[in-house]
C-alpha positions as CSV (number, residue, x, y, z in Angstrom):
1,X,-46.6,120.7,-1.5
2,X,-47.0,117.1,-0.4
3,X,-43.4,116.3,0.3
4,X,-43.8,113.7,3.1
5,X,-42.6,110.1,3.2
6,X,-44.7,107.2,4.6
7,X,-42.5,104.2,5.5
8,X,-44.1,100.8,5.9
9,X,-42.1,97.8,7.2
10,X,-40.4,96.1,10.1
11,X,-39.1,97.5,13.3
12,X,-36.6,95.5,15.3
13,X,-34.2,95.8,18.2
14,X,-30.7,94.8,17.0
15,X,-28.5,92.8,19.3
16,X,-25.0,93.0,17.9
17,X,-21.8,91.1,18.6
18,X,-18.5,92.3,17.0
19,X,-16.1,89.4,16.4
20,X,-12.9,89.0,14.4
21,X,-14.7,86.9,11.8
22,X,-18.2,85.6,11.0
23,X,-19.1,82.1,12.2
24,X,-19.4,79.2,9.8
25,X,-22.1,76.5,10.1
26,X,-22.0,75.0,13.5
27,X,-19.2,77.3,14.6
28,X,-19.1,79.6,17.7
29,X,-17.2,82.9,17.6
30,X,-16.6,85.1,20.6
31,X,-16.8,88.9,20.7
32,X,-16.0,91.2,23.7
33,X,-19.5,92.5,24.3
34,X,-23.1,92.8,23.3
35,X,-24.5,96.1,21.9
36,X,-28.2,97.1,21.5
37,X,-29.3,99.3,18.6
38,X,-32.6,100.3,17.0
39,X,-33.2,98.3,13.7
40,X,-35.6,96.9,11.2
41,X,-35.6,97.9,7.5
42,X,-38.7,100.0,7.8
43,X,-37.8,101.9,11.0
44,X,-34.2,102.3,9.8
45,X,-35.3,103.8,6.5
46,X,-37.6,106.1,8.3
47,X,-34.7,107.4,10.4
48,X,-32.6,107.9,7.3
49,X,-35.4,109.9,5.5
50,X,-36.0,112.1,8.6
51,X,-32.3,113.0,8.7
52,X,-32.8,114.5,5.2
53,X,-35.3,116.8,6.9
54,X,-38.2,115.2,5.2
55,X,-41.6,114.9,7.0
56,X,-41.8,111.2,7.9
57,X,-44.4,108.8,9.3
58,X,-43.7,105.2,10.1
59,X,-46.3,102.4,9.8
60,X,-45.7,99.0,11.5
61,X,-46.1,97.2,14.8
62,X,-44.3,96.7,18.1
63,X,-45.1,94.6,21.2
64,X,-46.3,96.3,24.4
65,X,-42.9,95.5,26.0
66,X,-40.0,97.6,27.1
67,X,-38.2,97.1,23.8
68,X,-41.3,98.4,21.9
69,X,-41.6,101.4,24.2
70,X,-37.9,102.2,23.7
71,X,-38.2,101.8,19.9
72,X,-41.1,104.2,19.6
73,X,-39.3,106.7,21.8
74,X,-36.3,106.5,19.4
75,X,-38.6,107.2,16.4
76,X,-40.3,110.1,18.1
77,X,-36.9,111.6,19.1
78,X,-36.1,111.6,15.4
79,X,-39.3,113.6,14.6
80,X,-41.0,110.6,13.1
81,X,-44.8,110.4,13.4
82,X,-45.8,107.0,14.9
83,X,-49.6,107.4,14.8
84,X,-49.8,104.4,12.4
85,X,-47.9,102.1,14.7
86,X,-49.9,99.3,16.3
87,X,-48.8,98.4,19.9
88,X,-49.8,94.7,20.4
89,X,-50.4,92.8,23.6
90,X,-48.8,89.4,24.2
91,X,-46.5,89.8,21.1
92,X,-42.8,90.5,21.4
93,X,-41.2,93.4,19.6
94,X,-39.1,92.2,16.6
95,X,-35.5,91.3,17.4
96,X,-32.4,90.8,15.2
97,X,-29.3,88.9,16.2
98,X,-26.3,90.3,14.3
99,X,-22.6,89.3,14.1
100,X,-20.2,91.9,12.6
101,X,-16.6,91.0,11.6
102,X,-13.5,93.1,11.6
103,X,-14.1,94.2,8.0
104,X,-17.6,95.4,8.7
105,X,-19.4,92.5,7.0
106,X,-22.4,91.0,8.9
107,X,-24.7,88.0,9.3
108,X,-28.2,88.6,10.6
109,X,-31.0,86.4,12.0
110,X,-34.4,87.9,12.8
111,X,-37.2,87.0,15.1
112,X,-40.1,88.8,13.5
113,X,-42.3,89.2,16.5
114,X,-44.9,92.0,16.1
115,X,-43.7,92.5,12.5
116,X,-45.3,89.2,11.5
117,X,-48.8,90.4,12.4
118,X,-48.7,93.8,10.6
119,X,-52.0,93.4,8.7
120,X,-53.3,94.8,5.4
121,X,-56.0,96.9,7.2
122,X,-53.3,98.7,9.2
123,X,-51.1,99.6,6.2
124,X,-54.1,100.4,4.0
125,X,-55.4,102.9,6.4
126,X,-51.9,104.3,6.9
127,X,-51.5,105.0,3.1
128,X,-55.0,106.5,2.9
129,X,-54.2,108.9,5.8
130,X,-50.8,109.8,4.2
131,X,-52.4,110.8,0.9
132,X,-53.0,114.4,2.0
133,X,-49.4,115.1,2.9
134,X,-47.1,112.5,1.4
135,X,-45.9,112.0,-2.2
136,X,-43.9,108.8,-1.6
137,X,-44.6,105.5,0.1
138,X,-41.6,103.3,0.9
139,X,-42.4,99.6,1.6
140,X,-40.0,96.9,2.7
141,X,-40.8,93.2,2.8
142,X,-39.9,92.0,6.3
143,X,-43.7,92.0,6.8
144,X,-46.4,89.7,5.4
145,X,-46.9,89.6,1.6
146,X,-50.6,90.5,2.2
147,X,-49.5,93.7,4.0
148,X,-46.9,94.5,1.3
149,X,-49.4,94.0,-1.5
150,X,-52.1,96.1,0.4
151,X,-49.6,99.0,0.8
152,X,-48.4,98.9,-2.8
153,X,-51.8,98.6,-4.3
154,X,-53.3,101.4,-2.2
155,X,-50.4,103.7,-3.0
156,X,-51.0,103.0,-6.7
157,X,-54.7,103.6,-6.4
158,X,-54.1,106.9,-4.7
159,X,-51.4,107.8,-7.3
160,X,-48.6,108.0,-4.8
161,X,-45.1,107.1,-5.9
162,X,-44.3,103.7,-4.3
163,X,-40.8,102.4,-3.7
164,X,-40.6,98.7,-3.0
165,X,-37.4,97.4,-1.3
166,X,-37.6,93.6,-2.0
167,X,-35.5,92.5,0.9
168,X,-36.2,89.7,1.0
169,X,-37.7,88.9,-2.4
170,X,-40.2,86.0,-2.3
171,X,-42.4,84.3,-4.9
172,X,-45.5,85.6,-3.1
173,X,-44.4,89.2,-3.8
174,X,-44.5,89.0,-7.6
175,X,-47.8,91.0,-7.8
176,X,-46.3,93.7,-5.6
177,X,-43.2,93.9,-7.8
178,X,-45.5,94.5,-10.8
179,X,-47.4,97.2,-9.0
180,X,-44.6,99.3,-7.4
181,X,-43.3,102.4,-9.1
182,X,-39.6,101.8,-8.2
183,X,-37.8,98.6,-7.1
184,X,-34.6,98.8,-5.0
185,X,-33.0,95.4,-4.9
186,X,-29.3,94.8,-4.0
187,X,-27.3,92.5,-6.3
188,X,-28.4,89.2,-4.8
189,X,-32.1,90.4,-4.6
190,X,-31.9,91.3,-8.3
191,X,-31.0,87.7,-9.0
192,X,-34.0,86.6,-6.8
193,X,-36.2,88.9,-8.8
194,X,-35.0,87.4,-12.0
195,X,-35.7,83.9,-10.7
196,X,-39.3,84.6,-9.5
197,X,-40.1,86.6,-12.7
198,X,-38.5,84.0,-14.9
199,X,-36.2,86.6,-16.4
200,X,-32.8,85.5,-17.7
201,X,-29.7,86.7,-15.9
202,X,-26.4,87.5,-17.6
203,X,-25.1,90.5,-15.8
204,X,-26.4,93.2,-13.4
205,X,-27.1,95.9,-16.0
206,X,-28.9,93.6,-18.4
207,X,-30.8,91.9,-15.6
208,X,-31.9,95.3,-14.2
209,X,-33.3,96.3,-17.6
210,X,-35.1,93.0,-18.1
211,X,-36.7,93.2,-14.6
212,X,-37.8,96.8,-15.4
213,X,-39.3,95.7,-18.6
214,X,-41.0,92.7,-17.0
215,X,-42.6,94.7,-14.2
216,X,-42.9,98.2,-15.7
217,X,-41.1,99.6,-12.7
218,X,-37.9,101.6,-12.7
219,X,-35.0,100.1,-10.7
220,X,-32.3,101.4,-8.4
221,X,-30.0,98.5,-7.7
222,X,-27.6,98.9,-4.8
223,X,-24.1,97.5,-5.2
224,X,-22.4,98.1,-1.9
225,X,-18.9,99.7,-2.4
226,X,-19.8,99.7,-6.2
227,X,-22.5,102.4,-5.7
228,X,-25.7,101.8,-7.6
229,X,-27.2,101.3,-11.0
230,X,-30.4,102.9,-12.2
231,X,-32.5,101.2,-15.0
232,X,-35.7,101.9,-16.8
233,X,-38.1,99.8,-18.9
234,X,-37.0,101.7,-22.0
235,X,-33.6,100.0,-21.7
236,X,-31.6,102.9,-20.3
237,X,-29.1,102.4,-17.5
238,X,-26.8,104.6,-15.5
239,X,-24.1,103.7,-13.0
240,X,-23.8,105.8,-9.8
241,X,-20.4,105.6,-8.1
242,X,-20.0,105.3,-4.3
243,X,-18.3,107.9,-2.1
244,X,-14.9,106.6,-0.9
245,X,-14.9,105.9,2.8
246,X,-11.5,104.9,4.3
247,X,-12.7,103.5,7.6
248,X,-15.5,101.0,7.1
249,X,-16.8,99.7,10.5
250,X,-20.2,98.2,9.9
251,X,-22.3,97.8,6.7
252,X,-25.5,97.0,8.7
253,X,-28.2,99.5,7.6
254,X,-26.4,100.9,4.5
255,X,-29.2,99.6,2.3
256,X,-31.8,101.0,4.6
257,X,-30.0,104.4,4.5
258,X,-30.1,104.3,0.7
259,X,-33.8,103.5,0.6
260,X,-34.8,106.2,3.2
261,X,-32.7,108.9,1.5
262,X,-34.0,107.9,-1.9
263,X,-37.6,108.2,-0.8
264,X,-36.9,111.6,0.8
265,X,-35.3,112.8,-2.4
266,X,-38.2,111.5,-4.6
267,X,-40.7,113.1,-2.2
268,X,-38.9,116.4,-2.7
269,X,-39.3,116.2,-6.5
270,X,-35.8,114.8,-7.4
271,X,-35.4,112.6,-10.4
272,X,-34.6,108.9,-9.7
273,X,-31.0,109.4,-10.8
274,X,-30.6,112.5,-8.6
275,X,-32.2,110.9,-5.6
276,X,-30.2,107.7,-6.1
277,X,-27.0,109.8,-6.3
278,X,-27.8,111.4,-3.0
279,X,-28.8,108.1,-1.5
280,X,-25.5,106.4,-2.6
281,X,-23.6,109.2,-0.9
282,X,-25.6,108.7,2.3
283,X,-25.2,104.9,2.3
284,X,-21.4,105.3,1.7
285,X,-21.1,107.5,4.8
286,X,-23.3,105.3,6.9
287,X,-20.7,102.5,7.3
288,X,-18.4,104.6,9.5
289,X,-20.1,103.6,12.7
290,X,-21.4,100.4,14.3
291,X,-25.1,99.9,14.3
292,X,-27.7,100.3,11.5
293,X,-28.5,103.9,12.5
294,X,-25.5,105.3,14.3
295,X,-23.7,106.3,11.1
296,X,-26.7,107.6,9.2
297,X,-25.6,111.1,8.0
298,X,-27.4,114.4,8.1
299,X,-28.5,116.2,5.0
300,X,-25.6,118.6,5.5
301,X,-23.1,115.8,5.7
302,X,-24.4,114.2,2.5
303,X,-24.3,117.4,0.6
304,X,-20.7,118.1,1.7
305,X,-19.6,114.6,0.7
306,X,-21.0,115.2,-2.9
307,X,-19.0,118.4,-3.4
């Protein structure tokens, strides 16, 4: 059975300051220390999928610097295959600067570094190599639109299920949105999808159906503490409640957790609703610890939370 997941997207090193509140424009806030974590939507989702015991391969790029070497070691330690990662000379590994407030909300600025030069040839060859063992390709959009489109188009041509996480959603990704099997925007990205697709927006459920009908893709819209909403082009929708977590420390990486666990579930043959339900539970649990990956739960933790 081809039950593997190929994840294509960005890898960053996250530098995190925890402060009482988030800064406003032109404002400085002070936190007690600086923490360093592995990050990037693609690499984070790969970790989340691997914790569901799925076979996972990551495709992307790092610099030939200490941060890049540490990042690849982290992926390998999570049993993620990094054969499709380009190690680039004279390019820095991607870095994210993150401020987290006392309620766990965050602000993020990213220096793309090596992620900006992930090229279509790299991702195309990665998808082709994955065709013999993977059934799901997960693509995030912190890389170039040309690389995103190459990944999504190649997956479609090879009849692999393709999940596109439009974070961020840009006008140059319209073709990819029409090609992907499943779209996984959050609430604000759903609005962005409506804007670039010229789809009217009234409420989340209606917008999700309209985007599904406009693209032909199914949607799993993440809603933070509200869980998620699944929508199909035929007009059907279904809400998925979140798991209550009393101690929220950091929401960084919750969406990446959702996407990785969703892809793992789909690769194992789950329906979109079943995979989304498991992914919501995993994302809910992930906010208990600081850092995008620290709180990502194991398969056993997710299954216990759903009982």
